[in-house]
Structures are given as C-alpha cells and as structure tokens.
VODOBA-616956 format. One record per residue (C-alpha): x, y, z. Coordinates in Angstrom, 2 decimals. Layout:
BEGIN
X;Y;Z $
...
END
This chain:
BEGIN
100.83;48.30;204.77 $
104.31;50.00;204.40 $
106.80;48.73;206.79 $
109.75;50.65;208.23 $
112.62;50.01;210.62 $
111.73;50.74;214.24 $
112.71;54.08;215.73 $
116.24;54.02;216.78 $
117.43;51.42;214.37 $
119.13;51.78;210.97 $
119.89;49.58;208.00 $
123.61;49.32;207.22 $
123.80;49.10;203.48 $
126.29;51.34;201.57 $
128.33;51.78;204.65 $
129.05;48.16;205.21 $
132.59;48.19;203.74 $
133.55;50.86;206.22 $
132.10;48.78;209.08 $
134.26;45.80;207.88 $
137.32;48.06;207.73 $
136.70;49.41;211.31 $
136.12;45.82;212.66 $
139.34;44.65;210.99 $
141.32;47.48;212.48 $
139.93;46.83;215.84 $
140.87;43.23;215.59 $
144.31;44.12;214.42 $
144.91;46.39;217.48 $
143.69;43.76;219.73 $
146.22;41.22;218.07 $
148.96;43.70;218.89 $
147.96;43.80;222.56 $
147.35;39.93;222.76 $
143.75;40.38;223.39 $
141.40;37.51;222.44 $
137.82;37.73;221.27 $
134.80;36.61;223.40 $
131.36;36.40;221.96 $
128.58;36.47;224.55 $
124.74;36.23;223.99 $
122.87;39.32;222.79 $
120.24;38.65;225.73 $
120.87;37.64;229.29 $
118.84;37.13;232.45 $
117.74;40.55;233.57 $
119.27;40.10;237.04 $
122.73;40.01;235.56 $
122.42;43.65;234.57 $
120.56;44.71;237.86 $
123.38;43.21;239.92 $
126.28;44.26;237.68 $
125.42;47.52;236.22 $
123.42;48.76;239.23 $
119.57;49.33;239.64 $
120.23;53.04;240.39 $
121.87;53.77;237.11 $
119.78;55.20;234.13 $
120.78;52.16;232.11 $
118.93;49.79;234.39 $
116.13;52.03;235.63 $
115.17;53.61;232.36 $
116.88;52.17;229.21 $
116.83;48.38;229.23 $
114.81;46.36;226.82 $
113.44;43.80;229.18 $
110.67;41.17;228.56 $
109.47;37.86;229.58 $
110.14;34.71;227.76 $
107.58;31.90;227.28 $
108.28;30.48;230.67 $
107.94;33.74;232.33 $
111.66;34.33;232.84 $
112.82;38.05;232.80 $
115.16;38.56;229.82 $
117.04;41.71;228.78 $
118.73;42.63;225.61 $
122.12;43.57;226.55 $
122.68;47.41;227.20 $
126.43;47.10;227.55 $
129.23;44.38;227.22 $
131.05;44.16;230.50 $
128.49;42.29;232.45 $
128.16;39.48;229.82 $
131.97;39.00;229.77 $
132.10;39.07;233.69 $
129.35;36.36;233.76 $
131.05;34.20;231.20 $
134.46;34.63;233.05 $
132.75;33.20;236.32 $
130.51;30.61;234.65 $
133.32;29.16;232.52 $
135.86;29.37;235.47 $
138.22;31.36;233.36 $
139.93;32.58;236.59 $
141.32;29.02;236.79 $
143.38;29.33;233.53 $
147.16;29.13;234.13 $
147.75;32.74;233.02 $
146.40;34.94;235.68 $
145.76;37.83;233.36 $
142.99;37.23;230.96 $
142.38;39.69;228.04 $
139.16;39.69;225.93 $
137.40;41.96;223.43 $
133.96;41.96;222.19 $
132.02;43.87;219.41 $
128.41;43.76;218.51 $
124.97;45.19;218.89 $
123.77;46.70;222.31 $
120.30;47.98;223.17 $
119.15;51.10;225.05 $
115.92;52.80;224.94 $
117.26;56.45;224.59 $
116.31;59.40;222.35 $
117.97;58.48;219.04 $
120.76;60.85;217.97 $
123.60;61.12;215.56 $
126.08;58.22;216.48 $
123.75;56.58;219.05 $
120.60;54.60;218.21 $
118.45;52.35;220.31 $
120.27;49.53;218.59 $
123.90;50.61;218.56 $
127.23;48.65;218.28 $
129.95;48.59;220.84 $
133.54;47.53;220.89 $
135.16;46.88;224.29 $
138.04;45.26;225.97 $
138.22;43.76;229.43 $
141.52;42.70;231.20 $
140.69;40.45;234.11 $
142.73;38.94;236.95 $
145.38;41.41;237.97 $
144.99;44.57;240.03 $
147.86;46.72;238.82 $
148.25;50.28;237.76 $
150.28;48.95;234.85 $
147.14;47.23;233.37 $
145.14;50.34;234.00 $
147.67;52.25;231.78 $
147.81;49.49;229.15 $
144.05;49.84;228.79 $
144.27;53.66;228.38 $
147.20;53.58;225.90 $
145.13;50.97;223.81 $
142.11;53.08;223.87 $
143.92;56.20;222.81 $
145.97;54.25;220.12 $
142.65;53.09;218.53 $
141.06;56.53;218.18 $
144.56;58.00;216.83 $
144.80;55.15;214.35 $
141.42;56.26;212.93 $
143.02;59.73;212.31 $
141.02;61.56;215.03 $
142.65;64.94;216.01 $
142.68;66.83;219.39 $
142.24;63.75;221.48 $
142.58;64.07;225.23 $
142.67;61.46;227.92 $
140.61;62.48;231.00 $
141.32;60.32;234.17 $
140.09;60.25;237.79 $
140.02;57.83;240.65 $
137.07;56.60;242.53 $
139.28;54.81;245.06 $
138.88;51.46;246.70 $
135.99;50.37;249.02 $
137.30;52.42;251.95 $
137.57;55.54;249.71 $
134.09;55.05;248.29 $
132.50;54.66;251.57 $
134.06;57.84;252.85 $
133.16;59.63;249.70 $
129.66;58.30;249.76 $
129.12;59.81;253.33 $
130.54;63.18;252.20 $
128.10;63.35;249.22 $
125.21;62.49;251.47 $
126.24;65.34;253.90 $
126.68;67.62;250.91 $
123.34;66.97;249.12 $
121.04;66.53;252.29 $
120.18;70.30;252.50 $
119.36;70.48;248.78 $
117.18;67.35;248.45 $
113.94;69.38;248.49 $
115.24;71.12;245.24 $
116.38;68.06;243.51 $
114.37;65.83;241.24 $
112.64;62.58;242.13 $
115.49;60.35;240.89 $
118.12;62.27;242.88 $
116.03;61.70;245.96 $
115.82;58.08;245.30 $
119.42;57.78;244.68 $
120.32;59.66;247.88 $
120.13;56.56;250.06 $
120.93;53.84;247.57 $
123.82;55.34;245.83 $
124.47;59.09;246.11 $
127.25;58.94;243.47 $
124.70;58.58;240.86 $
123.28;62.14;241.75 $
126.31;63.50;240.01 $
125.08;61.91;236.72 $
121.61;63.57;236.77 $
120.66;65.35;233.56 $
117.76;67.25;235.23 $
119.71;68.82;237.99 $
123.14;69.20;236.46 $
123.09;73.01;236.64 $
121.87;73.02;240.28 $
124.36;74.93;242.60 $
124.88;71.94;244.76 $
126.41;70.18;241.75 $
129.00;72.89;241.27 $
130.71;72.52;244.63 $
130.07;68.84;245.29 $
133.05;66.82;247.04 $
135.52;65.47;244.75 $
136.44;61.75;244.96 $
140.23;62.61;244.67 $
139.99;64.24;248.22 $
138.76;60.97;249.81 $
141.20;58.41;248.60 $
142.69;55.90;251.03 $
146.53;55.65;251.19 $
146.55;52.60;249.12 $
144.11;54.12;246.60 $
146.14;57.20;246.23 $
149.47;55.11;245.74 $
147.61;53.20;242.86 $
146.50;56.38;241.10 $
149.79;58.23;241.66 $
151.41;55.29;239.83 $
148.97;55.49;237.07 $
149.69;59.20;236.52 $
153.50;58.59;236.73 $
153.41;55.88;234.15 $
151.28;58.17;231.67 $
153.93;60.67;232.26 $
156.72;58.35;231.38 $
155.07;57.36;228.31 $
154.57;61.03;227.46 $
150.77;60.48;227.14 $
148.99;63.72;227.94 $
146.06;63.53;230.22 $
143.69;65.83;232.07 $
142.90;65.18;235.72 $
139.07;65.47;235.57 $
137.69;65.27;239.19 $
134.25;65.43;237.96 $
134.50;62.16;235.90 $
132.60;59.41;237.70 $
131.35;57.23;234.76 $
127.81;56.04;234.68 $
127.83;52.34;235.88 $
128.10;51.20;239.49 $
130.95;48.63;239.05 $
133.63;51.08;238.74 $
136.32;51.66;241.33 $
139.87;53.05;241.29 $
140.89;54.40;237.86 $
138.33;55.84;235.55 $
138.91;57.36;232.23 $
137.36;58.81;229.14 $
138.93;59.66;225.67 $
137.51;63.03;224.60 $
137.97;64.82;221.26 $
137.70;68.36;220.02 $
137.79;67.20;216.40 $
135.18;69.01;214.42 $
133.65;65.91;212.94 $
132.22;65.05;216.45 $
131.98;68.44;218.09 $
133.91;70.12;220.92 $
134.30;68.08;223.97 $
132.79;64.89;222.57 $
133.34;61.69;224.46 $
134.45;59.08;222.11 $
134.65;56.23;224.68 $
135.95;55.35;228.08 $
136.08;52.80;230.95 $
137.81;52.05;234.26 $
138.70;49.60;236.86 $
136.15;47.48;238.72 $
137.13;45.36;241.87 $
133.90;43.75;243.13 $
132.08;42.85;239.77 $
133.34;39.24;239.54 $
132.72;38.36;243.16 $
129.20;40.12;242.98 $
128.38;37.46;240.24 $
129.66;34.43;242.17 $
133.38;34.42;241.30 $
136.44;34.88;243.34 $
137.91;38.13;244.48 $
139.27;38.96;241.07 $
139.68;42.51;239.68 $
139.34;43.78;236.21 $
139.77;46.87;234.03 $
138.29;47.73;230.67 $
136.89;50.21;228.16 $
134.22;50.54;225.46 $
133.73;52.59;222.36 $
130.44;53.14;220.43 $
131.24;51.91;216.99 $
128.99;54.43;215.16 $
130.81;57.26;216.98 $
134.14;55.69;215.76 $
132.84;55.58;212.26 $
131.94;59.36;212.44 $
135.26;60.01;214.00 $
137.09;58.19;211.25 $
135.38;60.23;208.55 $
137.33;59.66;205.31 $
139.86;57.64;207.15 $
138.09;54.55;206.18 $
137.70;54.38;202.46 $
134.89;52.62;200.51 $
135.83;49.08;199.36 $
137.86;48.73;196.24 $
135.88;47.76;193.13 $
135.81;44.54;191.26 $
138.80;42.95;189.67 $
136.83;41.87;186.67 $
133.35;42.61;185.35 $
132.41;40.01;182.56 $
130.37;41.31;179.70 $
128.72;38.49;177.61 $
126.99;39.03;174.26 $
124.67;36.12;173.45 $
123.89;32.85;175.04 $
127.09;30.95;174.24 $
129.02;33.82;175.62 $
126.90;33.73;178.72 $
127.63;29.95;179.20 $
131.30;30.52;178.90 $
131.22;33.50;181.17 $
129.64;31.44;184.07 $
132.69;29.10;183.76 $
135.18;32.06;183.71 $
133.61;33.80;186.70 $
133.72;30.55;188.71 $
137.39;30.03;187.65 $
138.41;33.49;188.58 $
136.70;33.48;192.06 $
138.41;30.17;192.79 $
141.71;31.93;191.86 $
141.03;34.76;194.45 $
139.74;37.51;192.22 $
136.60;39.51;192.90 $
134.30;39.53;189.84 $
130.75;39.43;188.57 $
129.08;39.18;185.21 $
126.00;40.66;183.54 $
122.89;38.58;183.60 $
120.46;41.03;181.95 $
121.13;40.32;178.34 $
121.94;43.95;177.48 $
124.11;45.55;174.91 $
127.65;46.80;175.69 $
126.71;50.39;176.48 $
124.59;49.30;179.51 $
127.18;46.71;180.66 $
129.99;49.27;180.49 $
127.93;51.52;182.83 $
127.63;48.66;185.25 $
131.34;48.05;185.10 $
131.87;51.79;185.89 $
129.41;51.53;188.88 $
131.22;48.40;190.42 $
134.57;50.35;189.89 $
135.85;47.15;187.87 $
139.48;47.12;187.10 $
138.86;45.03;183.95 $
135.98;44.75;181.63 $
136.06;41.28;179.98 $
134.14;41.36;176.78 $
132.98;37.94;175.25 $
130.99;37.86;172.03 $
130.43;35.12;169.27 $
133.91;35.67;167.81 $
135.56;35.22;171.23 $
133.60;32.01;171.88 $
134.71;30.59;168.51 $
138.40;31.53;168.89 $
138.60;30.57;172.68 $
139.67;34.06;173.64 $
138.37;37.03;175.57 $
138.72;40.73;175.13 $
140.27;42.36;178.37 $
139.94;46.05;178.64 $
141.70;47.84;181.65 $
139.33;50.57;182.72 $
142.19;52.72;184.11 $
144.54;52.75;181.16 $
141.89;51.95;178.57 $
144.24;49.54;176.96 $
142.33;46.38;175.36 $
144.08;43.11;174.87 $
143.02;39.84;173.34 $
143.77;36.91;175.84 $
143.60;33.17;175.43 $
141.13;31.53;177.88 $
144.04;29.38;179.45 $
146.12;32.62;179.92 $
143.39;34.85;181.78 $
144.72;34.29;185.25 $
148.31;34.78;184.35 $
147.55;37.88;182.40 $
145.69;39.55;185.42 $
148.51;38.57;187.73 $
151.09;40.09;185.42 $
149.02;43.19;185.02 $
148.71;43.73;188.83 $
152.42;42.82;189.14 $
153.21;46.03;187.19 $
151.39;48.19;189.88 $
148.05;48.57;191.41 $
146.06;50.52;188.80 $
143.14;51.30;191.14 $
143.12;55.09;191.73 $
END
C-alpha cells in the first residue's frame, strides 16, 4: 500500500529554511515590542473552544477536529490560539503578576476542517500576539502597529489597515436588537445556519458565505451607529492615535471578524500585492473584554491579532532567501583520508562552521557535484599525499583559488578568508 499525507496537510521539506527565517523575524519583532513567548498544548478540552470562540461560529460548528480520548473526554485540536492563551492566563494566575500588562506571542500548528486552498491547509500554522490586562486604546494601536510592521518587514506592498468597532456590551446589545429587527422579515429567504444564528447570535449572520449576496446583507445596520458614549470615545482615540502616527487606515463598517469574543476595536491587515491577490486578508484581530472572565478569571480585558504563517510566506515571496550553503565540504579519497576527514569535520563543527563530508567513496567529479549542490564555500580535498604531509587542499568555490593548508592552520585559514569579505554570492 502506498501512503500519502492526509488531504489538507503538507510536508515542509525544501522550504524549511524559509520557515526558520520567518520564525526568527517574528521572534525579533516580538523582542522589539517586549512580547514573551507562550507555548500552549496542541489539543484542549472541547468546551474551551465552545465557550471562548462561540458555538455559533463556523469554526466551532463546522470546522473543529474533535474526538474522545480513551476515558471518553471530548478533546479538540486547537483551531486558533487565543483561547489557549486565555485559558493559561487564568489557570496560571498570570493576572496576579506585578506588571498589569502581560504580552505573549505564540506560533505553531492549528487545525480546521476546511476546503484546502493555497495558503490555508487543514493543518495550518498561526502566529499570534495577545496583550492582556489593560483596556486602553493605546494598546489597541500598539497591536495594530505591530501587525502592520510585520507585514511591511516582509516586503509586502500595498498594505492597508481596515478598522471598525463592535463597541462595549451596551453597544453590542443595541446592535444585536437592530440586527434582529432588520433580518426578521428576510428570515424565510435565508439559509438554515442564518435562521439558527438569528436568536443565538445575529452578528454571525453577517459572516454567512451562502447568503452574502442577499439584499438584506447590503443594507444591514452598521456597528458604528450603535456605539455607546464610552465605546465611541475609545474608538475615536484609536483613530486619532493612528492619525498621529501617520498610519493610513480604512474605516470598514462591514468588518466584524469571525469569532464571538471580540468587542470594541477590530482590525484586519489587507493587501493588494499581486503575490496574494487584490483585497487579500493577511491577518487580523481585535479587543476582547469578557473572554477571561468567561473562562473563570477576573474582569480582565485583552487585545490581540493573528497571521496565518503560510500566508506570510506567500506574501514574503523572495524576501526570504534560501539558507546559505555549507562553509566546507570535505572530499576524501581513500580510507585513511576518510578517517582524517571525520576528525576534521568534527573539529570544524566544534568551531562554529557548517560542514559535511562525502561518505560514498566516489571520485572527485561526483564529490565536486555534491559541493555545488550544497553551495559549499570551500571544497576541502584530502588524498594520500595530504594525509602523509598532514595538510589539506582548500579550494574556494567562488574565487576558484586553491591553497595547501596545514592541519593545525585550517580554522585560522577559514577565519582569515571570511575576514576579507563574505564570498557567498
């Protein structure tokens, strides 16, 4: 029987160096913003996502990978990262830390049963940031600036920040009633899911993929018209801060985001870069006011965002280069040369050089081909004469110069060579 990866999953092989570069870039940006890493389990109790994400969302109702463990407990592979961070924040009493504002980032695999497409598989990877503990428009703006700076650092062009406000609880209740009043006459024409959401959470009707072209969607009430006084003041401050920072944004009154825990500011980073296609959402997020208390914690608010890392890789294009080649490829000819090569390779690695050697007992022609494939800076040739004279032949594969070097001088020779300038091209 021939085995293949399950539909919606991919093997990361040749692109692994680009993944590593992306991960390092994200970690570097997080360090600039004083954001610490948190690693949560890949699976959680199903109830966590039902409660945090919302059982009327497509994520929970249609897309989660849920199963029973050997003791009959319902377990779900995480479909997103915020719920796990929030659960950890409560369980580990991070709200009791002396610093009121807690900043965390996560990255890793997530799982949703969706139709596989370019940049989104059923096992996909997500990078996200959560800033917990302070309800302030300044933190909202810090999150948005950080999100924009990440995509710009990847070289993505034509990036726009879309923002909206869902308001506080008072605003959401007023908006909820307005939506029900608006959609009630059209219910008979709307799909089954929309009818189910009408009572539980009419906001989710706006996310419907089946009825998105229905007339009632086009003139649905806008959240911005139902903001309470305090919610409007919060959002006005967000906008003025973005103006002060000269960050362009679009007020997108149709933006509601797809998860139930959002309140106040929501945002998306959208690009018209041709690598992704016009109007492509790269990532997004927003503020959530009741998620922590819903999970048993105190009345602590948070704000965050997330990017699909596959989308970021597509966005980066050639901005992330393949990993540089080896420093040295050692090419032995004969058993004695091979014995010496093992010692040299071990010594070079201990001194911080990347290297490998030929184990296939081939002639020089085949070994030089391997050196080219590994983009080796140096080919180190060792034959019987070299073993006898305790030297090696060092060939720089860029300048084509060849030098005989004593064994005890190999490290200093490479150091001096690199000191004259990086010959990688």
